[in-house]
N, C-alpha and C positions, 0 to 999 in steps of 0.2 A: 354211376348213374345208370339209367336204363341202357346207356351205352355199354356199361360193364356187362350186363347180361347178354347184350348183343354179341360181344366178342367172346365171352367166356363160354357160351353155350354153342359156339359154332360147330365144334366137333361132334355134337350130339344130333345134328340134323341128318335124318335118314329118309329123304324124300326122293321120289322119282324125278327124273329130269324134266318130265312134262309139267310138273308142278312148279318148279323153280326156274326154268329156263328164262321166262319173261322177266323175273325179278333180277336175274344175273345180267340180262341185257340192259335193263333199266339202270342198274348200278354202273355199268360201263358207260352208258350214255350220259348219266349224271357226272361221272368222272371226267369225261371229255369236255362237256359244257363248263363244268366248274373250273377245270384247268385253264381253258381259254379265257373265260370271263375274269377270273382272278389274276391271271397273268397280265391282262390288259390294265387292270387297276394298279397292280404293282409297277408296271412299266411307266404308266402315266405319272404316278406320285413320285417315283424315283427320278424320271427324266425331265419332268417339267418343273422348273424352279418355283413358279408361282404356286405350286401345290405343296411346297415345303412349309407346313404349319403343324401346330400341335394336334389339331383335330385329324389331319390327314395322316400323321404318323400313327395314330391309333387305328385309323382305317387301314393303313398299310399292314399293321400287325394282324388285324382281322383278316385281311386278304391273304397274307402269307399262311395263316393257320388254315384257311379254307382252301388255298391252293395245295398245300401238303395233304389235306384230307382228300381232295379230289384226285390227286396223283395216286395216293394209297388205295383209293377205291379201285383203281385199275391194276396196280401192281401187287396189291396185298389182298384186298377183299375179294376181287374177282377170282384169282387163283384158288383161294381157300374155299369160296362158295362153290366153284365148279369142280372142286376136288381134283385139281390138276397135279397137285404136289403130294408126294408121299413123305412120311416121316423118315428122316435120314437114318442110315444104318449106324453111324457113329453115335455113341451115347451122349457125348458132349454136344454135338450138333443137334441131336434129337431134343435135348433139354432146351437149348436156345430156340429151336424151332417151335416147340410147344409153349414156352413161356413168353415169347416175344413176337412170333410171327403168326402162328396158327390162331392165337387168341386176338389178333388184330390190335395188339397193345399200342403201337405207335399211331395207328389210325385213330383210336379213340382218345389218345392224348391230344392229338391235333383238333379233334372235334370238340373236346372239352375246352381247349384253349380258345376255340372260336366263341363258345358261350361266354367265357370270362372276358374276352375282348369286347363282346357286345355290352357287357356291364361297364367296361372302361369307357367306351364311347358314350354311354349314357351318363356316366359320372362327369365327363368333360363337358358335354352339352348342358347338363344340369347346372353346373357352376357358371358356365358362360352365359346362360340365359336367365337364371334365377338370381345368382349372386355375382353380377359382372364386376363389381369392385374387388371382391375377394379374388376373382379369377385373374384380373389384371395384375394384382399385387403378388399373388402366391402360386399361381399355376404356371410352373416353369417347365422348360424342356427336360431338365433333370428328373423332375417328378414324373413326367410322362414316360420317360424311359424306364424308370423304376416300376411304374404300373405295367408296362409292356413285359418287362422281365418277370414280374410277379405272376402274370397270367400263365406263363409257361411253367414256372416253378410249382405253382399250385396245381396245375394240370397234371404234372408228373406225380405230385404227392397224392392227388385224387385217385390216380390209377395204380398207386403203389402196391396194392394187394394183388393185382392181377397176376404178376409173375409167380406169386407164391401159391395161389389157388389153382393155377394151371401148371401141370407138370407132365413128365414123360414116364409112362409105365413100361419098363423093359420086359416085363413078363408077357404082355400082350402086344408090345410094340405099337402103342397108340398114345395119343395125348389124353390126359384125364383132367377132370375139374372137380373141385370140392373144397369147402371150408372145413377147418378142423372141428368146429362145433356149431350148433344152431345159433347160439348167442352171437358169435362173431359174424355169422352170415347176416343176421337181422340187423346188427349194428351197422355193418357195411352198407346194407340197403338203405337204411334210414339216413345215414350221413350223406351218402351220395345223392339221394333224393332231395335232401335239404340244401346241400351246398351248391350243387350244380344245376338245380332246377327251381325249387320252390322259392328260396331266398332271392336268387337273381330275378325271378318273375315278379315277386312282390316289390322288389326295389325298382324295377323298370316301370311297373304300374304307378308306383308312388311318384317317381321322378317325372314321368311323362305327364301325369296329372298336374304336378306343380308347374311344369313348363307351360302347359296350356293355360292354366289359371293366370300365370304371370303375363303371358302374351295378351290375354283378354284384358287384364288391368292396364297394361301399357297402351293398348289401342283405345281404351276408354278415357285415358288421360289426355289424349290429343285434343287440341283446341279445334273448334269448328272452323276457325279461320284457316287452319292448316289441313284442308280436306285431302290434298294429295298425299301427304304423309300418313294421314289416318287410313286412307284407302290402301296404301302400300302395306301398312301393318296388318290391316284386315286380310288382305290377300295372302300375306306371309303366314298369318295364323291359320288360314284355311289349308295352306300347303303343308305346314308343320303337322296339323292334325292328320292329314292324309298320310304323310310319311310315317308318323309315329304309330298310327293304327296298323299300317302294313308291317312295321317292325314287330310290334307287340303281337299282332295277329299271327304272323308267321311263326314266331317262337312258340306261342301257345298251341297252335294247330299241329305243328310238326314235331314238337317234343313231348307233349302231354301223353299221348297213348303209350309211347315207348317207356316213359318214366313211370307211369302208373302200373303198367304190367310188370316192370322190373321190381318195383317196391313190393307188390303183393307176392311176387315170385319168391322173394327172400323170406317171406312168412309162410312158404309152402302153400300158397293159394294161387292156383293156376287160372288166371282170368282168360288167357289165351294160350293154347298149347304151343310149345316151342316148335313142334313140327308142322304147325298150321301155316297157311298162306297169310293169314292176318298178322301173325307174328312178324313175318318177313316184310309185310307192307308197313307196319308200324316202325320197324327198324329203317326201312327205306325212306320213310318220311323224315326221320331224324337225320339221316345222311344227306338228304336233299337240302337241308338248311345251309350247307356250305355253298350251294349253287345259288340259292335265293339271296343270300347276303350280298353277293357280287352285284346283283341288280338293284337291290334296295339302297345300298350304301355307295353305289357307283353311278348307275345310269339315271337315278332320280335327281341328281344334283346338277345345277346349271354350270358351275365352274368345272366340274369333272368333264362334262360333255364338251365344254370349250377346250379343255386341255387335251382331250382325245382328238378333237379336230386339229389342234395345233400339232400334236405328235404324229398323227396318222393321216392328216389332210382330208378328213371326212366331216361331213355335217350330219349330226344325228337328230337333234331335236331343237325346237324353238326355246327361247329363254323362258325360264320359270324362276320363281322365288324359292330359294332353298333355306335350310336351317340357318346357315351362317350369314344370310342376307339380313338377319335380324339379331345376330349374335355379336360377340365382341372380337372375333378373330377372323382373319381373311382366309378361310378355307372353304370347304364345300358350300 
């Protein structure tokens, strides 16, 4: 994905410190905020028994992916961007350094897993709200754990090419990057763009549209005699619209520039120069999605805020209607 270009081109950045210092600082700040926010989500879901549900297990997987991404922003992305580390003298260590650390391999695996976890959350909510009967009969904890495992397996497969196109050149004692031929480079770019961006985006748009249509139909079916329930559903629909628009909007805004630039880059069309500030801004936007997720899928939900208050003894927000107030499961 555009993520791939972000890490595989790291060694090519040759900018002055005045140009990139603020980007590096923002990366560290994002890493700290994401680490704290996602740690809270993980702690709440794990420690509070009322949060043990299928939806929240998917949220937990998402939070873990975002937590690891945030930690790696500090311990991997920051040292590489700041050029604090040199290539090891040992040939074996140098190969490992170039193929798995300097190219930010594990960081982008985690960020890719975050995208696929967003898709899994969408799938779970789609069946819970659009096909509740199917959900109750067939959506089991076993299938949820398979989905969670699948996000990580696919993420590693997605980034499989990275250790092969990044390597150590002993002659110049530096990390190098390059595909064996133009065809493989373009194929890699197209597949990553489709699998980790365009297809998830189209699926989420379709699913959210179906969810909103279904909520509208359910609200319209309520008898005028049951005004209270109809008003509850109407308020729930408004709240769902708000949450879904934030989810979809964040994904589109934060990922699109990075993904488009990477796609064209694989066709040797440089929309934005790798050495430019805008390139780093687009990459930073994609990285910030791990921070945004913790707020969207955590603090926007009533039951989560109640669980935080229960676990930490704090009161955050007043009651609101969340997705699961109109779903079939007792989670967020």
